[in-house]
C-alpha positions in Angstrom: -102.0 9.5 -12.3 -104.0 12.8 -12.7 -103.1 13.8 -9.1 -99.4 13.2 -9.8 -99.4 15.4 -12.9 -101.3 18.1 -11.0 -98.8 18.0 -8.2 -95.8 18.1 -10.6 -97.3 21.1 -12.4 -98.0 22.9 -9.1 -94.4 22.3 -8.0 -93.0 23.6 -11.3 -95.2 26.7 -11.1 -94.2 27.3 -7.5 -90.6 27.1 -8.5 -91.1 29.8 -11.1 -93.2 31.9 -8.9 -90.6 31.7 -6.0 -87.8 33.2 -8.1 -86.7 36.6 -6.9 -87.9 39.5 -9.0 -85.3 42.0 -10.2 -86.4 45.6 -10.0 -86.4 47.4 -13.3 -84.1 50.2 -12.0 -81.4 47.7 -10.6 -77.9 48.2 -12.1 -77.2 45.7 -14.9 -74.7 43.0 -13.9 -71.9 41.9 -16.2 -73.0 38.9 -18.3 -71.7 35.7 -17.0 -69.6 33.6 -19.3 -71.8 31.3 -21.3 -71.6 27.6 -20.9 -69.6 26.0 -23.7 -71.8 24.8 -26.5 -69.9 21.6 -27.0 -70.4 18.5 -24.8 -67.9 18.2 -22.0 -65.0 15.9 -22.8 -65.3 16.3 -26.5 -63.8 19.8 -27.2 -64.5 21.9 -24.2 -62.7 19.9 -21.5 -59.0 20.6 -21.9 -58.3 18.4 -18.9 -59.1 15.4 -21.2 -56.2 16.2 -23.6 -53.6 13.4 -23.6 -50.1 14.1 -22.3 -47.7 14.3 -25.2 -44.8 13.0 -23.1 -45.2 9.7 -24.8 -43.8 9.4 -28.3 -46.4 9.6 -31.0 -45.4 7.4 -33.9 -46.5 8.7 -37.3 -45.5 6.8 -40.4 -46.4 8.6 -43.7 -46.2 5.4 -45.7 -48.5 3.5 -43.4 -52.1 4.1 -44.7 -53.7 1.4 -42.5 -56.4 2.3 -40.0 -54.7 1.0 -36.9 -54.5 1.0 -33.2 -51.3 1.8 -31.3 -50.8 0.5 -27.7 -48.2 2.1 -25.5 -46.6 0.7 -22.4 -44.1 2.2 -19.9 -42.9 -1.3 -19.1 -42.6 -4.7 -20.7 -46.0 -6.3 -20.9 -46.7 -9.8 -19.6 -47.5 -12.7 -21.9 -51.2 -12.5 -20.8 -51.3 -8.8 -21.7 -49.8 -9.5 -25.1 -52.4 -12.2 -25.7 -55.2 -9.8 -24.7 -53.9 -7.4 -27.4 -55.1 -9.8 -30.0 -58.7 -8.8 -29.0 -58.1 -5.2 -30.0 -59.5 -4.2 -33.4 -56.9 -3.1 -36.0 -53.9 -3.5 -33.7 -50.9 -2.4 -35.8 -48.3 -1.2 -33.4 -47.0 -1.6 -29.8 -44.7 1.0 -28.4 -42.6 0.4 -25.3 -41.1 3.5 -23.6 -38.8 2.2 -20.9 -37.1 4.1 -18.1 -34.0 2.0 -18.1 -32.2 -0.7 -20.0 -33.4 -4.1 -18.9 -30.7 -6.0 -17.0 -31.3 -9.5 -18.4 -33.0 -11.6 -21.1 -35.6 -13.0 -18.7 -37.3 -9.6 -18.4 -37.4 -9.3 -22.2 -38.5 -12.8 -23.0 -42.3 -12.1 -22.9 -41.8 -10.0 -26.0 -41.4 -13.2 -28.0 -45.2 -13.6 -27.5 -45.9 -10.4 -29.5 -49.0 -10.9 -31.8 -48.0 -11.7 -35.3 -47.9 -8.9 -37.8 -47.7 -6.1 -35.1 -44.9 -3.6 -35.3 -42.9 -3.4 -32.1 -41.1 -0.1 -31.4 -39.0 0.2 -28.3 -37.7 3.6 -26.9 -34.7 3.2 -24.6 -33.1 6.0 -22.5 -29.4 6.8 -22.6 -26.3 4.9 -23.7 -26.1 1.2 -22.9 -24.0 0.4 -19.9 -22.1 -2.1 -22.1 -22.5 -5.2 -24.3 -24.4 -6.9 -21.5 -27.2 -4.3 -22.0 -27.4 -5.0 -25.8 -27.1 -8.8 -25.9 -30.6 -9.6 -24.4 -32.2 -7.6 -27.2 -30.3 -9.6 -29.8 -31.7 -12.9 -28.4 -35.3 -11.9 -29.1 -36.9 -13.6 -32.1 -39.5 -10.9 -32.8 -38.9 -8.2 -35.3 -38.6 -4.7 -33.7 -37.4 -1.2 -34.2 -35.3 0.2 -31.3 -34.9 3.9 -30.8 -32.3 5.1 -28.3 -32.6 8.6 -26.9 -29.3 9.9 -25.5 -28.3 13.2 -23.8 -25.2 13.8 -25.7 -22.1 12.2 -27.2 -21.1 8.7 -26.0 -19.2 8.4 -22.8 -16.8 5.9 -24.4 -16.1 4.0 -27.6 -17.6 0.9 -25.9 -21.1 2.4 -25.8 -21.0 3.1 -29.6 -19.5 -0.4 -30.3 -22.3 -2.0 -28.2 -25.0 -0.1 -30.1 -23.5 -0.9 -33.5 -24.0 -4.6 -32.6 -27.6 -4.2 -31.6 -29.8 -6.1 -34.1 -33.0 -4.1 -33.9 -31.4 -0.6 -33.6 -33.3 1.8 -35.9 -31.8 5.1 -34.9 -30.3 7.2 -32.1 -31.8 10.5 -31.2 -29.5 12.9 -29.4 -31.3 15.4 -27.2 -28.8 18.3 -27.0 -28.8 22.0 -26.4 -26.4 22.5 -29.4 -26.8 19.7 -31.9 -23.4 18.5 -33.2 -22.2 15.3 -34.9 -18.9 15.4 -32.9 -18.5 12.2 -30.9 -21.0 10.2 -33.0 -18.7 9.5 -36.0 -18.5 5.8 -35.3 -22.2 5.3 -35.0 -23.5 3.0 -37.8 -27.2 3.9 -37.7 -29.2 7.0 -38.5 -28.7 9.9 -36.0 -31.2 12.6 -35.3 -31.1 15.5 -33.0 -33.8 16.9 -30.7 -33.9 20.2 -28.9 -36.5 20.8 -26.3 -37.7 24.4 -26.0 -40.0 25.2 -23.1 
């Protein structure tokens, strides 16, 4: 044991002694940037910042300490069951790339854990009543937000949305917000303008 300590001490001293000596008349180098004083991944690692492309749901009236789970697809019944193991699960947000074509794809949502808010974000105007009807067959409470790129292409798209049971609001992402074309819409309308 004593021999091991002596060897370790000798190596440590040899490491210090082997460092190059800087002559006193050598020109001063610019100071290197100091290492961040915070642990990596907490504040200093900007690469760990989450992407804000997903909607962040903030409800001023909801004072619960809760967990939000977000999907870019419809979760399976097994995944929904696994959500019951999460502490303080309050909300599930689905951000879909397209309107599901049939009820069979939506049916797993009937397995949503009880007491959990379901918020669905859908892109664009529905392609007709056939796009809206499957959502009306679900027995789970939900809030549906439809993000559109402008006024409806036809009166049929507005009529279909007006018959959607869980529709909470329509958000029109437009360069110049205008209510023109949305007059028949029977739900709240908001506008969003993206500035990059």
